[in-house]
C-alpha positions as a Markdown table, in Angstrom:
| # | Residue | x | y | z |
|---|---|---|---|---|
| 1 | Met | -28.9 | 2.4 | -4.6 |
| 2 | Val | -26.3 | 2.4 | -1.8 |
| 3 | Thr | -26.2 | 5.7 | 0.1 |
| 4 | Ile | -23.7 | 7.3 | 2.5 |
| 5 | Ile | -26.1 | 6.4 | 5.3 |
| 6 | Asp | -25.8 | 2.7 | 4.4 |
| 7 | Val | -22.0 | 3.1 | 4.5 |
| 8 | Ala | -22.2 | 4.8 | 7.8 |
| 9 | Lys | -24.4 | 2.0 | 9.3 |
| 10 | Ala | -22.1 | -0.7 | 8.0 |
| 11 | Ala | -19.0 | 1.1 | 9.3 |
| 12 | Gly | -20.6 | 1.9 | 12.7 |
| 13 | Val | -20.0 | 5.7 | 12.3 |
| 14 | Ser | -22.0 | 8.8 | 11.5 |
| 15 | Pro | -22.8 | 9.9 | 8.0 |
| 16 | Ser | -20.7 | 13.0 | 8.6 |
| 17 | Thr | -17.7 | 10.9 | 9.5 |
| 18 | Val | -18.1 | 9.0 | 6.2 |
| 19 | Ser | -18.1 | 12.4 | 4.5 |
| 20 | His | -15.0 | 13.5 | 6.3 |
| 21 | Val | -13.2 | 10.3 | 5.3 |
| 22 | Leu | -14.2 | 10.8 | 1.7 |
| 23 | Asn | -13.3 | 14.5 | 1.4 |
| 24 | Gly | -10.2 | 14.3 | 3.6 |
| 25 | Lys | -10.9 | 17.7 | 5.2 |
| 26 | Arg | -10.7 | 16.5 | 8.8 |
| 27 | Pro | -8.3 | 14.2 | 10.6 |
| 28 | Ile | -9.8 | 10.7 | 11.1 |
| 29 | Ser | -8.1 | 7.8 | 12.8 |
| 30 | Asp | -6.6 | 5.1 | 10.7 |
| 31 | Ala | -8.9 | 2.5 | 12.3 |
| 32 | Thr | -12.0 | 4.5 | 11.4 |
| 33 | Lys | -10.8 | 5.2 | 7.9 |
| 34 | Lys | -10.3 | 1.4 | 7.4 |
| 35 | Arg | -13.8 | 0.6 | 8.6 |
| 36 | Val | -15.3 | 3.2 | 6.3 |
| 37 | His | -13.3 | 2.1 | 3.3 |
| 38 | Asp | -14.0 | -1.5 | 3.9 |
| 39 | Ala | -17.8 | -0.7 | 4.0 |
| 40 | Ile | -17.5 | 1.3 | 0.8 |
| 41 | Val | -15.8 | -1.7 | -1.0 |
| 42 | Ala | -18.2 | -4.2 | 0.5 |
| 43 | Leu | -21.3 | -2.3 | -0.4 |
| 44 | Gly | -20.1 | -1.0 | -3.8 |
| 45 | Tyr | -20.9 | 2.6 | -2.8 |
| 46 | Glu | -20.7 | 5.2 | -5.5 |
| 47 | Pro | -21.3 | 8.9 | -5.0 |
| 48 | Asn | -24.4 | 10.6 | -6.4 |
| 49 | Pro | -23.6 | 11.8 | -10.0 |
| 50 | Asn | -24.8 | 15.2 | -8.9 |
| 51 | Ala | -22.1 | 15.3 | -6.3 |
| 52 | Gln | -19.1 | 15.2 | -8.6 |
| 53 | Ala | -17.4 | 17.8 | -6.6 |
| 54 | Leu | -16.4 | 14.9 | -4.4 |
| 55 | Arg | -14.2 | 13.5 | -7.1 |
| 56 | Ser | -12.1 | 16.7 | -7.2 |
| 57 | Thr | -11.0 | 16.1 | -3.6 |
| 58 | Ser | -8.7 | 13.4 | -2.2 |
| 59 | Ser | -10.3 | 10.1 | -1.1 |
| 60 | Gly | -7.2 | 9.1 | 0.7 |
| 61 | Ile | -7.2 | 5.8 | -1.2 |
| 62 | Ile | -4.3 | 4.3 | -3.2 |
| 63 | Ala | -4.9 | 1.0 | -5.1 |
| 64 | Phe | -2.4 | -1.7 | -5.7 |
| 65 | Tyr | -3.0 | -4.1 | -8.6 |
| 66 | Ala | -0.8 | -7.2 | -9.2 |
| 67 | Ser | -1.3 | -10.3 | -11.2 |
| 68 | Asp | -1.2 | -12.3 | -8.0 |
| 69 | Ile | -1.0 | -10.4 | -4.7 |
| 70 | Thr | -0.3 | -13.6 | -2.7 |
| 71 | Glu | 3.0 | -14.4 | -4.5 |
| 72 | Val | 5.9 | -13.7 | -2.2 |
| 73 | Phe | 7.5 | -11.1 | -4.5 |
| 74 | Ser | 4.2 | -9.1 | -4.5 |
| 75 | Thr | 3.8 | -9.3 | -0.7 |
| 76 | Leu | 7.3 | -7.8 | -0.2 |
| 77 | Ile | 6.5 | -5.0 | -2.6 |
| 78 | Ile | 3.2 | -4.4 | -0.9 |
| 79 | Gln | 4.9 | -4.2 | 2.5 |
| 80 | Gly | 7.1 | -1.4 | 1.3 |
| 81 | Ala | 4.3 | 0.5 | -0.4 |
| 82 | Glu | 2.0 | 0.2 | 2.6 |
| 83 | Arg | 4.6 | 1.6 | 4.9 |
| 84 | Ile | 4.9 | 4.8 | 2.8 |
| 85 | Cys | 1.1 | 5.0 | 2.4 |
| 86 | Arg | 0.6 | 4.8 | 6.2 |
| 87 | Glu | 3.3 | 7.5 | 6.8 |
| 88 | Asn | 1.4 | 9.8 | 4.4 |
| 89 | Asn | -2.1 | 9.0 | 5.7 |
| 90 | Tyr | -3.2 | 7.0 | 2.7 |
| 91 | Tyr | -5.2 | 3.8 | 2.9 |
| 92 | Met | -4.4 | 1.1 | 0.4 |
| 93 | Ile | -6.8 | -1.3 | -1.3 |
| 94 | Phe | -5.9 | -4.3 | -3.4 |
| 95 | Ala | -7.0 | -5.9 | -6.7 |
| 96 | Ser | -5.5 | -9.2 | -8.0 |
| 97 | Gly | -5.4 | -10.3 | -11.6 |
| 98 | Val | -6.7 | -13.7 | -10.3 |
| 99 | Glu | -10.0 | -12.0 | -9.3 |
| 100 | Phe | -10.5 | -10.5 | -12.7 |
| 101 | Asn | -9.2 | -13.4 | -14.9 |
| 102 | Asn | -6.2 | -11.1 | -15.7 |
| 103 | Asp | -8.6 | -8.6 | -17.4 |
| 104 | Ile | -6.9 | -5.4 | -16.5 |
| 105 | Ala | -9.5 | -3.2 | -18.1 |
| 106 | Glu | -12.2 | -4.8 | -15.8 |
| 107 | Ala | -9.9 | -4.3 | -12.8 |
| 108 | Met | -9.4 | -0.6 | -13.7 |
| 109 | His | -13.2 | -0.2 | -14.0 |
| 110 | Phe | -13.6 | -1.7 | -10.5 |
| 111 | Leu | -10.9 | 0.6 | -9.1 |
| 112 | Lys | -12.3 | 3.7 | -10.7 |
| 113 | Arg | -15.6 | 3.1 | -8.8 |
| 114 | Arg | -13.6 | 3.0 | -5.6 |
| 115 | Arg | -12.7 | 6.7 | -6.3 |
| 116 | Ile | -9.0 | 6.1 | -5.8 |
| 117 | Asp | -6.4 | 8.9 | -5.8 |
| 118 | Gly | -3.8 | 6.8 | -7.6 |
| 119 | Leu | -2.7 | 3.3 | -8.7 |
| 120 | Ile | 0.4 | 1.1 | -8.4 |
| 121 | Val | 0.5 | -1.7 | -10.9 |
| 122 | Ser | 3.0 | -4.5 | -10.2 |
| 123 | Phe | 3.9 | -7.1 | -12.8 |
| 124 | Gly | 5.3 | -10.3 | -11.4 |
| 125 | Ile | 7.0 | -11.3 | -14.6 |
| 126 | Arg | 9.6 | -9.0 | -16.1 |
| 127 | Lys | 9.1 | -9.3 | -19.9 |
| 128 | Arg | 8.4 | -6.9 | -22.7 |
| 129 | Ile | 4.8 | -6.1 | -22.4 |
| 130 | Glu | 2.4 | -3.8 | -24.2 |
| 131 | Asn | 0.6 | -1.2 | -22.2 |
| 132 | Arg | -2.8 | -2.8 | -21.5 |
| 133 | Leu | -3.9 | 0.0 | -19.2 |
| 134 | Pro | -6.9 | 1.9 | -20.4 |
| 135 | Lys | -5.9 | 5.2 | -22.1 |
| 136 | Ala | -8.4 | 7.5 | -20.2 |
| 137 | Leu | -7.6 | 7.0 | -16.5 |
| 138 | Asp | -8.4 | 10.0 | -14.3 |
| 139 | Phe | -5.8 | 9.2 | -11.7 |
| 140 | Pro | -2.0 | 8.8 | -11.8 |
| 141 | Val | -0.3 | 5.4 | -12.2 |
| 142 | Val | 3.1 | 4.0 | -11.3 |
| 143 | Ser | 4.4 | 0.7 | -12.7 |
| 144 | Ile | 6.6 | -1.6 | -10.6 |
| 145 | Asn | 8.9 | -4.3 | -12.1 |
| 146 | Ala | 8.1 | -3.4 | -15.7 |
| 147 | Arg | 8.2 | -0.4 | -18.0 |
| 148 | Val | 4.8 | -0.4 | -19.7 |
| 149 | Ser | 4.9 | 3.1 | -21.3 |
| 150 | Asp | 7.1 | 6.1 | -21.7 |
| 151 | Asp | 4.2 | 8.1 | -20.1 |
| 152 | Ile | 4.0 | 6.0 | -16.9 |
| 153 | Pro | 6.8 | 6.2 | -14.3 |
| 154 | Ser | 8.4 | 2.8 | -13.5 |
| 155 | Ile | 10.4 | 1.3 | -10.7 |
| 156 | Gln | 12.5 | -1.8 | -11.7 |
| 157 | Pro | 15.3 | -3.9 | -10.3 |
| 158 | Asp | 18.7 | -3.3 | -12.0 |
| 159 | Asp | 19.1 | -6.9 | -13.4 |
| 160 | Tyr | 21.8 | -5.8 | -15.8 |
| 161 | Ser | 24.1 | -4.6 | -13.1 |
| 162 | Gly | 23.4 | -7.7 | -11.1 |
| 163 | Gly | 24.6 | -9.8 | -14.0 |
| 164 | Arg | 27.8 | -7.8 | -14.2 |
| 165 | Glu | 28.4 | -8.1 | -10.4 |
| 166 | Ala | 27.9 | -11.9 | -10.7 |
| 167 | Ala | 30.6 | -12.1 | -13.3 |
| 168 | Arg | 33.0 | -10.0 | -11.3 |
| 169 | Tyr | 32.4 | -12.0 | -8.1 |
| 170 | Leu | 33.0 | -15.4 | -9.8 |
| 171 | Leu | 36.1 | -14.1 | -11.5 |
| 172 | Gln | 37.4 | -12.8 | -8.2 |
| 173 | Arg | 36.7 | -16.2 | -6.7 |
| 174 | Gly | 39.1 | -17.7 | -9.3 |
| 175 | Ala | 36.7 | -18.8 | -12.0 |
| 176 | Lys | 38.5 | -19.3 | -15.4 |
| 177 | Asn | 35.8 | -21.0 | -17.4 |
| 178 | Pro | 32.3 | -19.8 | -16.4 |
| 179 | Ala | 29.0 | -20.6 | -18.0 |
| 180 | Ile | 25.4 | -19.4 | -17.8 |
| 181 | Ile | 22.0 | -21.1 | -17.3 |
| 182 | Gly | 19.5 | -18.5 | -18.5 |
| 183 | Gly | 15.7 | -18.4 | -18.3 |
| 184 | Pro | 13.2 | -18.2 | -21.2 |
| 185 | Glu | 14.5 | -15.8 | -23.8 |
| 186 | Ser | 11.3 | -13.9 | -23.7 |
| 187 | Arg | 11.9 | -12.9 | -20.1 |
| 188 | Leu | 13.5 | -9.5 | -19.7 |
| 189 | Ala | 15.0 | -10.3 | -16.3 |
| 190 | Ser | 16.9 | -13.3 | -17.6 |
| 191 | Glu | 18.0 | -11.3 | -20.8 |
| 192 | Glu | 19.4 | -8.4 | -18.7 |
| 193 | Arg | 21.2 | -10.6 | -16.2 |
| 194 | Ile | 22.8 | -12.6 | -19.0 |
| 195 | Gln | 23.8 | -9.5 | -20.9 |
| 196 | Gly | 25.3 | -7.9 | -17.8 |
| 197 | Phe | 27.4 | -11.1 | -17.2 |
| 198 | Val | 28.6 | -11.2 | -20.8 |
| 199 | Asp | 29.5 | -7.5 | -20.9 |
| 200 | Glu | 31.6 | -7.8 | -17.8 |
| 201 | Met | 33.5 | -10.7 | -19.3 |
| 202 | Ala | 34.2 | -8.6 | -22.3 |
| 203 | Ala | 35.2 | -5.6 | -20.1 |
| 204 | Gln | 37.8 | -7.8 | -18.5 |
| 205 | Ser | 39.0 | -9.1 | -21.9 |
| 206 | Ile | 38.0 | -12.7 | -21.1 |
| 207 | Pro | 36.9 | -14.8 | -24.1 |
| 208 | Phe | 33.3 | -16.1 | -23.8 |
| 209 | Asp | 31.6 | -18.3 | -26.3 |
| 210 | Arg | 27.9 | -17.5 | -26.0 |
| 211 | Asp | 26.7 | -20.4 | -28.3 |
| 212 | Lys | 28.6 | -22.9 | -26.2 |
| 213 | Met | 28.5 | -21.5 | -22.7 |
| 214 | Ile | 24.9 | -20.4 | -22.4 |
| 215 | Val | 22.0 | -22.8 | -22.2 |
| 216 | Tyr | 18.4 | -21.8 | -21.6 |
| 217 | Gly | 15.9 | -23.3 | -19.1 |
| 218 | Asp | 12.5 | -22.3 | -18.0 |
| 219 | Phe | 13.2 | -21.1 | -14.5 |
| 220 | Ser | 12.3 | -24.5 | -13.0 |
| 221 | Phe | 14.4 | -26.9 | -10.8 |
| 222 | Asp | 14.2 | -29.6 | -13.5 |
| 223 | Ser | 15.4 | -27.3 | -16.2 |
| 224 | Gly | 18.4 | -26.4 | -14.0 |
| 225 | Arg | 19.4 | -30.0 | -13.8 |
| 226 | Thr | 18.9 | -30.6 | -17.5 |
| 227 | Cys | 20.9 | -27.5 | -18.4 |
| 228 | Met | 23.7 | -28.4 | -16.0 |
| 229 | Ala | 24.0 | -31.8 | -17.6 |
| 230 | Thr | 24.2 | -30.2 | -21.0 |
| 231 | Leu | 26.9 | -27.8 | -20.0 |
| 232 | Leu | 29.0 | -30.6 | -18.4 |
| 233 | Gln | 28.6 | -32.7 | -21.6 |
| 234 | Arg | 29.8 | -29.8 | -23.7 |
| 235 | Asp | 32.8 | -28.9 | -21.4 |
| 236 | Arg | 33.8 | -30.8 | -18.3 |
| 237 | Ser | 36.2 | -28.0 | -17.4 |
| 238 | Ile | 33.5 | -25.5 | -16.5 |
| 239 | Asp | 34.3 | -24.2 | -13.0 |
| 240 | Ala | 31.5 | -21.7 | -12.4 |
| 241 | Val | 27.8 | -21.3 | -13.4 |
| 242 | Phe | 25.7 | -18.2 | -13.1 |
| 243 | Cys | 22.0 | -19.1 | -13.1 |
| 244 | Ala | 19.3 | -16.6 | -13.9 |
| 245 | Asn | 17.2 | -17.7 | -10.9 |
| 246 | Asp | 17.5 | -19.8 | -7.7 |
| 247 | Tyr | 15.3 | -22.7 | -8.8 |
| 248 | Met | 17.6 | -23.4 | -11.7 |
| 249 | Ala | 20.6 | -22.9 | -9.4 |
| 250 | Ala | 19.2 | -25.6 | -7.0 |
| 251 | Gly | 18.8 | -27.9 | -10.0 |
| 252 | Ala | 22.3 | -27.2 | -11.2 |
| 253 | Ile | 23.8 | -28.0 | -7.8 |
| 254 | Thr | 21.8 | -31.3 | -7.6 |
| 255 | Glu | 23.0 | -32.4 | -11.1 |
| 256 | Ala | 26.6 | -31.5 | -10.4 |
| 257 | Gln | 26.6 | -33.5 | -7.1 |
| 258 | Lys | 25.0 | -36.4 | -9.0 |
| 259 | Gln | 28.0 | -36.3 | -11.3 |
| 260 | Asn | 30.4 | -36.3 | -8.3 |
| 261 | Ile | 31.5 | -32.7 | -8.8 |
| 262 | Ala | 32.3 | -30.9 | -5.5 |
| 263 | Ile | 30.5 | -27.6 | -4.8 |
| 264 | Pro | 32.2 | -25.1 | -4.5 |
| 265 | Gln | 35.6 | -26.7 | -4.7 |
| 266 | Gln | 35.3 | -27.7 | -8.3 |
| 267 | Leu | 32.3 | -25.7 | -9.4 |
| 268 | Arg | 31.0 | -22.4 | -8.0 |
| 269 | Ile | 27.3 | -21.7 | -8.5 |
| 270 | Val | 25.4 | -18.4 | -8.2 |
| 271 | Gly | 21.6 | -17.9 | -8.5 |
| 272 | Tyr | 19.3 | -15.0 | -8.4 |
| 273 | Asp | 16.2 | -13.8 | -6.5 |
| 274 | Asn | 17.1 | -14.9 | -2.9 |
| 275 | Arg | 14.3 | -17.4 | -2.6 |
| 276 | Glu | 13.2 | -18.6 | 0.8 |
| 277 | Phe | 14.8 | -22.0 | 0.4 |
| 278 | Asp | 18.3 | -20.8 | -0.5 |
| 279 | Trp | 19.8 | -20.7 | 2.9 |
| 280 | Phe | 18.6 | -24.2 | 4.0 |
| 281 | Trp | 19.4 | -26.0 | 0.6 |
| 282 | Pro | 21.9 | -28.9 | 1.2 |
| 283 | Ile | 24.5 | -26.5 | -0.1 |
| 284 | Pro | 23.1 | -23.0 | 0.7 |
| 285 | Ile | 22.9 | -20.9 | -2.5 |
| 286 | Thr | 24.8 | -17.7 | -3.2 |
| 287 | Thr | 22.3 | -15.4 | -4.9 |
| 288 | Phe | 21.1 | -11.8 | -5.4 |
| 289 | Ser | 18.4 | -10.3 | -3.2 |
| 290 | Leu | 15.9 | -8.2 | -5.2 |
| 291 | Pro | 15.1 | -4.8 | -3.7 |
| 292 | Leu | 11.4 | -5.6 | -3.5 |
| 293 | Ala | 10.4 | -3.6 | -0.4 |
| 294 | Glu | 12.4 | -0.7 | -1.6 |
| 295 | Met | 10.7 | -0.9 | -5.0 |
| 296 | Gly | 7.3 | -0.7 | -3.2 |
| 297 | Glu | 8.5 | 2.3 | -1.1 |
| 298 | Lys | 9.8 | 4.1 | -4.1 |
| 299 | Gly | 6.6 | 3.3 | -6.1 |
| 300 | Ala | 4.3 | 4.6 | -3.4 |
| 301 | Ser | 6.4 | 7.8 | -2.7 |
| 302 | Thr | 6.5 | 8.5 | -6.5 |
| 303 | Leu | 2.7 | 8.1 | -6.8 |
| 304 | Ile | 2.0 | 10.3 | -3.8 |
| 305 | Arg | 4.2 | 13.1 | -5.4 |
| 306 | Met | 2.1 | 12.7 | -8.6 |
| 307 | Ile | -1.1 | 12.9 | -6.6 |
| 308 | Lys | 0.1 | 16.2 | -5.3 |
| 309 | Gly | 0.7 | 17.5 | -8.8 |
| 310 | Glu | 4.5 | 17.0 | -8.8 |
| 311 | Lys | 6.4 | 15.4 | -11.7 |
| 312 | Pro | 8.6 | 12.5 | -10.5 |
| 313 | Glu | 12.3 | 12.8 | -11.3 |
| 314 | Pro | 13.8 | 10.6 | -12.5 |
| 315 | Phe | 10.8 | 9.2 | -14.4 |
| 316 | His | 12.1 | 5.7 | -14.7 |
| 317 | Val | 14.1 | 4.3 | -11.8 |
| 318 | Val | 16.3 | 1.1 | -11.5 |
| 319 | Ile | 17.3 | -0.1 | -8.0 |
| 320 | Pro | 20.3 | -2.4 | -7.5 |
| 321 | Ser | 20.0 | -5.9 | -6.1 |
| 322 | Ser | 22.3 | -7.1 | -3.3 |
| 323 | Leu | 24.8 | -10.1 | -3.5 |
| 324 | Val | 24.2 | -12.6 | -0.8 |
| 325 | Thr | 27.2 | -15.0 | -0.5 |
| 326 | Arg | 26.6 | -18.6 | 0.8 |
| 327 | Ala | 28.4 | -21.9 | 0.5 |
| 328 | Ser | 27.6 | -22.7 | -3.2 |
| 329 | Ser | 30.3 | -20.2 | -4.4 |
């Protein structure tokens, strides 16, 4: 069985220092905390069952679970969360769904053994999901990018308002006959962006035929090309297209140019997500930048308040995205 002495040897510190890191009663440098926590994780250290009093004290550890922590959206959320954790003297450890074959129950068991104070879960895909978190967790949880339960605080992007702003922007730019390329109908982000756009059209008393002027892709470049071709076949007078993500916007631009349609003179195109390729695409793409770092910051600050016994208000938070205008519109 791994002991506190083993952890101390692995971390290159004294057993008393390990104890101080675990109980949080004395100030310890961030570098020393990191060595101790890395040793705990590497050795799989668990406190003696007879020393359960340790569990009632703060470990100073917050965990971050994501389906894929290497994906660019996850890394930006992590950057924001880590910044808040550092400012509040918490150390963050990570678990990826890839490591656990997306078995979230197994991941939670692993994290419980790490004696964490709280957990941030980040879902890379915004869709309606059932709460797969175990019922009996003895630490607070905050969800980012999805609302998994009425009992778990959530931090999400305001995709609906982004859709409304996209419609306002294109109308202000002179669009008379806009269309939409949506993502999979099961994806909440696409659904909310589309609904926001449609509602803004209605608010401005502009007729919009959903059956004719909305086509659905799968968020890929190729589906953007296919959907753009379908729209132009239905109505050659379309003068603006709102795409539910940037990959489809890139595909739509490519198809329009293939059909000798000038961007943006004849057709304005707006995407979503502010992907890294947007600014150097042959025609740089107007898009919406998701508040990923801010979501991470808000998630971490909410969790820390919960660890301290406070109830977060508001319980469910939406944060607006930012319009980034480029040559495509």
